[in-house]
BALO-887546 format. One record per residue (C-alpha): residue in one letter; x, y, z. Coordinates in steps of 0.05 Angstrom, whole numbers, padded with zeros to 5 digits, always signed. Layout:
# residues N
aXYZ...
# end
This chain:
# residues 830
x-00557+00516-00680x-00517+00525-00617x-00555+00589-00601x-00621+00551-00609x-00598+00494-00564x-00575+00544-00511x-00642+00579-00514x-00678+00512-00505x-00633+00494-00447x-00645+00560-00412x-00719+00554-00424x-00722+00485-00392x-00681+00510-00332x-00727+00570-00323x-00789+00526-00325x-00758+00479-00274x-00740+00537-00229x-00811+00567-00232x-00844+00500-00220x-00798+00482-00161x-00806+00551-00129x-00881+00546-00133x-00886+00474-00107x-00836+00488-00051x-00871+00551-00028x-00814+00598-00048x-00856+00649-00084x-00897+00671-00024x-00883+00723+00029x-00849+00693+00090x-00811+00631+00070x-00797+00573+00117x-00728+00557+00088x-00720+00489+00121x-00789+00467+00099x-00776+00491+00029x-00710+00454+00022x-00741+00392+00053x-00795+00394-00001x-00743+00402-00056x-00704+00342-00030x-00760+00296-00008x-00815+00305-00060x-00797+00256-00116x-00820+00301-00173x-00781+00361-00149x-00720+00318-00136x-00723+00290-00207x-00730+00360-00236x-00671+00386-00198x-00632+00325-00221x-00648+00345-00292x-00627+00416-00276x-00561+00390-00250x-00550+00353-00316x-00566+00415-00356x-00528+00465-00313x-00482+00430-00263x-00453+00469-00205x-00394+00423-00194x-00339+00409-00245x-00342+00342-00280x-00314+00280-00246x-00248+00253-00271x-00256+00197-00322x-00203+00154-00291x-00231+00154-00220x-00226+00087-00183x-00291+00091-00144x-00265+00127-00082x-00294+00196-00074x-00301+00252-00022x-00321+00324-00022x-00290+00371+00029x-00338+00426+00050x-00320+00492+00083x-00250+00519+00082x-00203+00497+00137x-00148+00547+00123x-00113+00512+00065x-00118+00441+00092x-00177+00415+00053x-00151+00442-00013x-00084+00408-00002x-00117+00343+00019x-00165+00342-00039x-00107+00352-00088x-00066+00297-00055x-00124+00248-00057x-00136+00263-00131x-00063+00246-00142x-00077+00179-00108x-00136+00164-00154x-00194+00193-00115x-00249+00237-00141x-00238+00292-00089x-00261+00365-00087x-00256+00422-00038x-00320+00462-00038x-00329+00528-00001x-00401+00552+00005x-00401+00625+00025x-00446+00685+00031x-00446+00739-00022x-00390+00775+00016x-00336+00727+00042x-00296+00754+00100x-00252+00693+00104x-00200+00709+00049x-00153+00734+00103x-00150+00665+00135x-00163+00618+00076x-00122+00602+00015x-00171+00581-00039x-00212+00521-00058x-00231+00479-00119x-00302+00505-00121x-00331+00569-00091x-00407+00574-00087x-00439+00638-00063x-00507+00638-00033x-00555+00695-00019x-00617+00693+00026x-00664+00683-00033x-00704+00630-00070x-00652+00622-00125x-00598+00604-00073x-00644+00554-00040x-00654+00520-00107x-00579+00521-00120x-00565+00493-00051x-00614+00435-00062x-00583+00422-00131x-00512+00419-00105x-00535+00370-00051x-00565+00326-00105x-00500+00330-00144x-00459+00313-00082x-00506+00255-00065x-00502+00225-00134x-00427+00233-00143x-00392+00225-00076x-00388+00171-00023x-00368+00218+00034x-00374+00290+00056x-00317+00315+00100x-00332+00382+00133x-00303+00432+00181x-00333+00482+00230x-00375+00480+00293x-00449+00481+00275x-00427+00480+00202x-00466+00417+00185x-00495+00454+00124x-00479+00466+00051x-00521+00529+00042x-00496+00575+00098x-00564+00609+00103x-00594+00544+00129x-00550+00546+00191x-00612+00566+00230x-00650+00536+00288x-00616+00518+00352x-00654+00567+00396x-00622+00537+00457x-00546+00531+00465x-00551+00455+00473x-00591+00448+00408x-00549+00458+00345x-00583+00475+00280x-00621+00417+00250x-00576+00385+00197x-00629+00376+00143x-00579+00375+00086x-00533+00325+00120x-00592+00281+00139x-00609+00278+00065x-00537+00259+00047x-00536+00206+00102x-00600+00176+00074x-00565+00174+00006x-00511+00131+00038x-00455+00182+00045x-00407+00176+00102x-00400+00239+00144x-00331+00260+00168x-00314+00320+00211x-00249+00356+00228x-00247+00388+00296x-00238+00464+00302x-00216+00476+00373x-00227+00471+00447x-00303+00482+00446x-00314+00426+00396x-00351+00372+00435x-00314+00387+00500x-00349+00422+00557x-00320+00487+00581x-00315+00456+00650x-00274+00396+00626x-00229+00439+00583x-00215+00489+00638x-00199+00432+00686x-00153+00397+00636x-00114+00459+00617x-00109+00485+00689x-00151+00547+00678x-00144+00569+00605x-00218+00590+00601x-00203+00647+00649x-00160+00677+00594x-00214+00672+00540x-00264+00726+00522x-00316+00673+00503x-00320+00643+00573x-00383+00683+00588x-00413+00680+00519x-00458+00617+00519x-00474+00625+00446x-00400+00613+00430x-00376+00569+00487x-00412+00537+00546x-00421+00467+00573x-00490+00461+00542x-00470+00489+00475x-00406+00449+00468x-00437+00383+00490x-00499+00396+00448x-00454+00400+00387x-00414+00340+00410x-00478+00300+00415x-00498+00320+00345x-00430+00298+00319x-00434+00232+00357x-00502+00221+00326x-00487+00240+00254x-00413+00232+00239x-00380+00167+00219x-00310+00192+00233x-00284+00252+00273x-00213+00277+00261x-00192+00308+00328x-00123+00330+00305x-00086+00320+00372x-00142+00346+00416x-00147+00309+00483x-00199+00254+00490x-00248+00291+00534x-00324+00287+00534x-00350+00273+00464x-00279+00270+00436x-00269+00206+00475x-00319+00165+00433x-00296+00109+00388x-00310+00148+00324x-00256+00198+00342x-00184+00192+00317x-00138+00237+00357x-00075+00233+00314x-00060+00280+00255x-00105+00264+00195x-00137+00321+00157x-00095+00384+00170x-00034+00374+00125x+00023+00421+00114x+00056+00422+00045x+00131+00410+00056x+00148+00445-00009x+00110+00508+00010x+00136+00507+00081x+00208+00490+00062x+00266+00518+00105x+00297+00549+00042x+00237+00584+00012x+00252+00652-00020x+00226+00711+00019x+00195+00768-00022x+00228+00835-00010x+00166+00867+00021x+00166+00813+00075x+00241+00814+00089x+00258+00832+00161x+00320+00876+00173x+00360+00849+00230x+00423+00869+00268x+00484+00824+00268x+00475+00768+00319x+00404+00787+00333x+00357+00729+00351x+00286+00736+00325x+00231+00706+00367x+00164+00699+00331x+00097+00698+00366x+00031+00703+00329x-00042+00718+00343x-00075+00724+00275x-00145+00741+00299x-00124+00781+00360x-00175+00836+00346x-00232+00787+00357x-00204+00740+00410x-00156+00785+00448x-00200+00844+00467x-00221+00864+00537x-00158+00836+00568x-00167+00766+00542x-00102+00728+00530x-00116+00657+00508x-00047+00647+00477x-00008+00676+00535x+00018+00734+00493x+00030+00779+00553x+00079+00728+00581x+00116+00727+00515x+00122+00803+00515x+00146+00802+00587x+00197+00747+00574x+00227+00784+00516x+00232+00848+00556x+00265+00809+00613x+00317+00780+00565x+00331+00847+00533x+00341+00878+00602x+00393+00823+00614x+00431+00847+00553x+00412+00791+00505x+00406+00811+00432x+00335+00787+00421x+00275+00817+00387x+00202+00797+00385x+00166+00792+00318x+00091+00794+00333x+00050+00765+00277x-00017+00799+00272x-00061+00817+00212x-00016+00780+00162x-00056+00741+00109x-00051+00666+00118x-00022+00654+00049x+00037+00700+00065x+00052+00684+00137x+00105+00631+00120x+00151+00686+00094x+00153+00716+00163x+00158+00649+00199x+00218+00625+00159x+00259+00685+00183x+00249+00670+00257x+00301+00636+00300x+00252+00614+00353x+00176+00608+00352x+00133+00614+00413x+00065+00581+00404x+00009+00578+00456x+00023+00576+00531x-00045+00554+00557x-00074+00506+00505x-00039+00441+00522x-00035+00422+00449x-00013+00458+00386x-00045+00486+00323x-00033+00510+00253x+00024+00558+00267x+00063+00506+00306x+00053+00455+00251x+00077+00504+00199x+00138+00525+00238x+00156+00453+00254x+00154+00440+00179x+00200+00501+00168x+00250+00469+00216x+00243+00518+00272x+00250+00506+00347x+00179+00515+00373x+00164+00531+00445x+00095+00519+00475x+00054+00486+00529x+00047+00413+00511x+00008+00374+00562x+00032+00302+00559x-00032+00266+00582x-00096+00273+00542x-00124+00203+00544x-00090+00184+00479x-00064+00115+00461x-00032+00083+00400x-00012+00132+00345x-00037+00193+00381x+00004+00176+00442x+00065+00164+00399x+00055+00231+00364x+00053+00268+00431x+00113+00230+00457x+00154+00244+00394x+00135+00318+00388x+00198+00362+00394x+00161+00424+00418x+00200+00453+00477x+00152+00452+00535x+00141+00518+00571x+00090+00550+00616x+00082+00624+00632x+00126+00613+00693x+00182+00576+00657x+00181+00613+00590x+00236+00663+00605x+00284+00608+00626x+00269+00566+00565x+00278+00625+00518x+00343+00646+00552x+00374+00578+00539x+00352+00578+00466x+00374+00649+00452x+00443+00635+00480x+00454+00568+00445x+00451+00568+00369x+00471+00495+00367x+00411+00476+00409x+00366+00515+00363x+00395+00480+00302x+00388+00411+00333x+00316+00422+00355x+00299+00452+00287x+00324+00390+00251x+00281+00347+00296x+00222+00393+00282x+00227+00384+00207x+00234+00308+00213x+00174+00304+00260x+00131+00348+00215x+00148+00306+00153x+00128+00243+00190x+00064+00269+00223x+00040+00331+00187x+00062+00329+00115x+00009+00322+00061x+00031+00252+00040x+00034+00225+00112x-00034+00255+00131x-00066+00230+00067x-00040+00159+00079x-00070+00157+00149x-00135+00189+00125x-00142+00138+00069x-00134+00083+00121x-00187+00113+00167x-00233+00125+00108x-00226+00052+00091x-00246+00032+00161x-00313+00066+00151x-00323+00036+00083x-00292+00086+00036x-00232+00047+00012x-00228+00002-00049x-00269-00060-00037x-00219-00117-00030x-00270-00166-00059x-00327-00151-00107x-00396-00161-00079x-00422-00226-00110x-00483-00221-00154x-00511-00289-00136x-00509-00322-00066x-00461-00379-00055x-00492-00404+00010x-00559-00409+00045x-00539-00397+00118x-00592-00359+00157x-00581-00319+00219x-00629-00363+00257x-00670-00426+00245x-00723-00437+00298x-00731-00507+00326x-00794-00541+00299x-00789-00615+00319x-00843-00667+00313x-00856-00657+00387x-00872-00583+00373x-00920-00602+00318x-00954-00655+00362x-00965-00605+00418x-00994-00553+00370x-01039-00605+00339x-01063-00626+00408x-01084-00554+00421x-01119-00549+00354x-01155-00615+00367x-01178-00589+00435x-01211-00528+00402x-01185-00487+00462x-01143-00436+00424x-01139-00376+00470x-01100-00374+00536x-01115-00439+00572x-01084-00505+00596x-01024-00502+00549x-01006-00432+00572x-01012-00452+00645x-00967-00513+00632x-00917-00470+00595x-00914-00419+00652x-00904-00475+00703x-00848-00506+00661x-00811-00440+00659x-00820-00430+00734x-00795-00500+00749x-00734-00489+00705x-00717-00423+00739x-00726-00453+00808x-00788-00413+00826x-00822-00347+00815x-00889-00325+00789x-00888-00331+00712x-00939-00299+00666x-00938-00308+00591x-00956-00245+00551x-00962-00225+00478x-00891-00197+00473x-00831-00176+00515x-00850-00104+00500x-00918-00116+00531x-00883-00150+00589x-00838-00089+00602x-00899-00043+00600x-00936-00088+00650x-00875-00091+00696x-00868-00015+00696x-00942-00006+00710x-00940-00058+00766x-00886-00015+00800x-00928+00048+00793x-00881+00081+00742x-00912+00139+00705x-00905+00213+00688x-00853+00248+00730x-00812+00185+00741x-00746+00168+00707x-00724+00100+00682x-00652+00089+00663x-00641+00043+00603x-00578+00027+00563x-00569+00067+00499x-00547+00004+00462x-00611-00037+00459x-00670-00052+00415x-00719+00007+00416x-00772-00035+00452x-00735-00025+00518x-00745+00050+00515x-00813+00045+00480x-00842+00014+00542x-00819+00072+00585x-00850+00122+00537x-00915+00083+00535x-00925+00090+00610x-00909+00165+00606x-00843+00164+00644x-00778+00197+00624x-00725+00154+00591x-00652+00165+00612x-00600+00135+00565x-00537+00108+00597x-00474+00081+00564x-00454+00007+00558x-00388-00027+00570x-00352-00033+00504x-00334-00106+00516x-00396-00138+00547x-00445-00088+00517x-00482-00088+00583x-00500-00023+00619x-00438+00012+00645x-00447+00022+00720x-00407+00087+00724x-00451+00116+00670x-00512+00088+00706x-00493+00123+00771x-00483+00189+00733x-00553+00179+00704x-00589+00174+00770x-00630+00231+00798x-00681+00239+00854x-00734+00221+00802x-00703+00154+00784x-00753+00099+00801x-00729+00041+00759x-00665+00018+00727x-00676-00028+00667x-00611-00063+00646x-00609-00109+00585x-00573-00175+00586x-00544-00165+00517x-00545-00226+00471x-00555-00271+00531x-00497-00245+00573x-00520-00238+00646x-00519-00170+00682x-00471-00165+00740x-00519-00159+00799x-00462-00156+00849x-00448-00086+00824x-00520-00068+00807x-00547-00088+00875x-00495-00045+00910x-00521+00015+00871x-00592-00007+00884x-00581-00009+00959x-00546+00059+00957x-00598+00096+00915x-00663+00058+00928x-00688+00043+00857x-00723-00020+00832x-00694-00064+00777x-00733-00090+00718x-00687-00132+00675x-00699-00133+00601x-00674-00204+00595x-00705-00213+00526x-00648-00258+00501x-00625-00287+00567x-00668-00347+00585x-00618-00399+00607x-00563-00350+00628x-00539-00347+00700x-00494-00308+00748x-00455-00346+00801x-00502-00405+00791x-00567-00365+00799x-00609-00363+00736x-00629-00298+00703x-00702-00290+00723x-00686-00296+00797x-00640-00236+00803x-00682-00174+00788x-00746-00148+00821x-00781-00165+00756x-00751-00200+00695x-00779-00200+00625x-00760-00252+00572x-00775-00251+00498x-00803-00310+00459x-00785-00282+00390x-00758-00333+00339x-00686-00308+00351x-00690-00326+00425x-00670-00390+00461x-00743-00411+00469x-00793-00385+00419x-00868-00385+00411x-00865-00345+00346x-00883-00281+00384x-00892-00273+00459x-00859-00256+00525x-00853-00278+00597x-00856-00236+00660x-00824-00266+00723x-00825-00240+00794x-00821-00267+00865x-00869-00213+00889x-00940-00242+00892x-00973-00173+00895x-00938-00150+00831x-00952-00217+00798x-01027-00211+00813x-01028-00139+00786x-00994-00162+00721x-01042-00221+00715x-01102-00174+00725x-01077-00121+00677x-01064-00170+00620x-01135-00197+00629x-01170-00129+00617x-01164-00112+00691x-01201-00172+00717x-01199-00189+00791x-01147-00239+00815x-01160-00284+00875x-01107-00333+00897x-01070-00323+00832x-01131-00338+00789x-01170-00287+00748x-01245-00279+00759x-01296-00242+00715x-01301-00178+00755x-01260-00117+00738x-01214-00081+00788x-01178-00034+00741x-01170-00011+00670x-01128-00063+00634x-01109-00091+00566x-01108-00156+00529x-01038-00185+00539x-01055-00259+00538x-01014-00311+00499x-01054-00362+00461x-01049-00437+00475x-01027-00448+00403x-00964-00407+00414x-00954-00433+00485x-00953-00504+00458x-00892-00487+00415x-00856-00460+00476x-00876-00518+00521x-00847-00569+00472x-00782-00529+00469x-00777-00523+00544x-00774-00599+00547x-00707-00595+00510x-00679-00529+00537x-00617-00562+00567x-00601-00594+00499x-00613-00527+00464x-00567-00489+00511x-00513-00542+00507x-00513-00542+00431x-00510-00466+00426x-00453-00461+00476x-00414-00515+00438x-00422-00479+00372x-00402-00413+00405x-00340-00445+00435x-00322-00470+00365x-00331-00400+00337x-00285-00373+00392x-00231-00424+00376x-00232-00409+00302x-00234-00333+00310x-00185-00326+00367x-00122-00286+00349x-00147-00264+00281x-00128-00192+00266x-00190-00149+00257x-00235-00191+00301x-00249-00178+00375x-00292-00226+00413x-00345-00197+00459x-00334-00207+00534x-00376-00247+00583x-00393-00219+00652x-00344-00247+00704x-00379-00304+00741x-00432-00307+00687x-00455-00364+00643x-00475-00338+00574x-00536-00372+00543x-00511-00354+00473x-00575-00328+00443x-00528-00294+00393x-00455-00297+00377x-00429-00226+00373x-00360-00201+00352x-00329-00132+00338x-00299-00116+00270x-00276-00053+00235x-00312-00033+00171x-00372-00073+00196x-00422-00048+00144x-00378-00069+00086x-00368-00138+00115x-00443-00144+00129x-00461-00127+00057x-00411-00177+00029x-00432-00233+00076x-00505-00224+00060x-00491-00222-00014x-00455-00288-00006x-00518-00317+00025x-00493-00314+00097x-00542-00275+00139x-00504-00233+00189x-00534-00176+00228x-00515-00113+00266x-00516-00121+00342x-00573-00073+00355x-00585+00002+00357x-00553+00062+00392x-00619+00095+00411x-00592+00166+00413x-00578+00162+00339x-00651+00148+00323x-00701+00204+00309x-00750+00175+00358x-00701+00181+00416x-00675+00252+00412x-00667+00291+00478x-00729+00328+00501x-00779+00334+00558x-00787+00258+00563x-00716+00235+00546x-00648+00255+00568x-00577+00229+00556x-00532+00222+00617x-00468+00241+00581x-00421+00215+00526x-00438+00146+00501x-00372+00118+00472x-00387+00045+00490x-00454+00047+00456x-00426+00080+00394x-00369+00030+00391x-00419-00028+00395x-00466+00003+00345x-00411+00015+00294x-00371-00049+00303x-00415-00105+00331x-00430-00160+00281x-00475-00220+00298x-00459-00286+00263x-00507-00342+00246x-00523-00389+00304x-00578-00441+00308x-00591-00509+00338x-00581-00551+00276x-00523-00511+00247x-00470-00557+00217x-00396-00551+00225x-00390-00541+00150x-00437-00482+00153x-00398-00453+00211x-00332-00463+00175x-00360-00426+00114x-00380-00367+00158x-00310-00363+00188x-00274-00373+00121x-00314-00318+00086x-00306-00271+00146x-00230-00280+00146x-00228-00265+00071x-00262-00198+00082x-00218-00173+00139
# end
């Protein structure tokens, strides 16, 4: 019976394999591997068949029965670190595995120390099917994938293709699939070319790149290559474990944690009293002091005179000390397998780590855990704060440079008591910062911040409230005005629209106002009025709704994404200035959530560089800066009339400018290109145009609301002040900042929280409609760098806002009871 069942099982698997190979194009001649895998993962039938295959013949071991809902798979060997961490997390109740996908011949055994699962892949159709299957198994079982290795955003190593240019890493098809499945993506940094430009690293270290053989190999290390990978990480990863690397370039973004997290050292394996096998025992003379220095992959990294670790200075220092008569000997670690190196380390009296790097790596961590005095170059300032700053400050590594090394070693060789004291401090420091339990505790905490911890409250199955994000104002006066338009039978743009435009102009204190079909249309018209087109660049904030950049693309110009301030969420002016080029024609700031742009700073840059300003003031009607209303500050201002805005017409927008020539051009263009005389359109056609008119039905809604705009603003500001009072000082909540000298119109009430997505899901399930702030454009597929879009540099402010901004319900007739419920439920979820 068992033989028959096995034969049936194998028959089903074979049929699935043949069908999937045929449908994915794997049985032809030249195979497009990415396209084939994309078919396997995206075509519903193939996906279901591979899911059946995974049930019949799983590639991963079964999940533990007693798991508590927390799960992570570690992919690619990081020495022994991921295997240790997976084991520790399993001990803490996680479903955790370390998975190493390798080629048919693995050359990494020298450096690595095993894994829970080893999958070998060949460059053939069977391996592509197995790779797709294991992705499906990972996607169904785990909530996070934690990986290691530059450009290693793959599971099947043969898919690490693409990236023809150094700044374009291989397309992460497999990780895109997992992200769509809802998995969090976590990355552990490898080294100095991991998201940090060669230029920045060389400057920070004081010239280390001159000692590295990869300096002139752009496929391994270059500004473009390093920053291209950093951009990919910033786009895809939810958490980056930087492991004491300085906060430079892309390692400065808010997703990065700089303190020790994912590279643990087992204090029982690296114990000061471990037994040394006879074949590793070092014979030593009485009183001889052994100094250890290691360069495990010297053959690859140390050729052609390269000396990234400063080894020649170590050799010279030892020779100098021996010439002085000191009984000292150098033990140079090279070509010793990683799993055995601790037997050499434990016999050393002093360990010299790297002399150029400014931080420390695996060997230093291991020797600190063994209780050895470690000497190395430890640069105190790397932009860290909090825990990372504390770790650097507490580190007992004896600081030395190539110039000071011989003096440092002389003191240590002569003073056994000093060596013993520093060694005790080393062990204590390593236990606190680098032991498996301490790293796992911090990693669990950071996992929880991105939504991987135990949910502190179950998500309710039925809503408890009915509190919407917005509730547009529809008074009897609104209905009367709409009915008057309907009764007039004049439904297109007409008297009501003219009256609405005049009401807005009067409120702003002047300016030519034209109502259009949407703010997006308004931005397009404003750009066209200023003659923006192909060859021109327009700088927009990365943290904005896509419509801001859509308008730039529509007119054929190049979009340049600049960062935002992490507090106000308005365009960061230092990032803006870095974004400017001789092709910059327009800067398009966004007054985020109704917070006014600081024109005191913006106008200084405008005068210096000569660009025009179109303000995307979609949410900011009613805001002001130093008493001047938004709408009178930019060359052209565009407001939105969407239902979430202060004044709504259902859909629509307003374009405002003091320049009569631009106003006439906009008026003409939105009327199919009709002629404009004295501000009035006439039925002859001067140019190609479009239909951008707002109907009188919609304008009537806006006109009725304009009659109560002061009341609307006063109510929203009062409710916002009440939110601020109730949320002030609460751990886990940071209030967004208002521009100095600005008066916020409070289109939305935005805060910052950790674990935002978990809170959002819970609040919505409760019947409280909260929302993300908006989008970090560079994360979206439509806004990837190319011929018509570029990114000015790291975007930490935008990423922080995108990951942490939460918008709370706010509307004119919101009651205090509703507001109290929002605050109460939010507090309970922090």
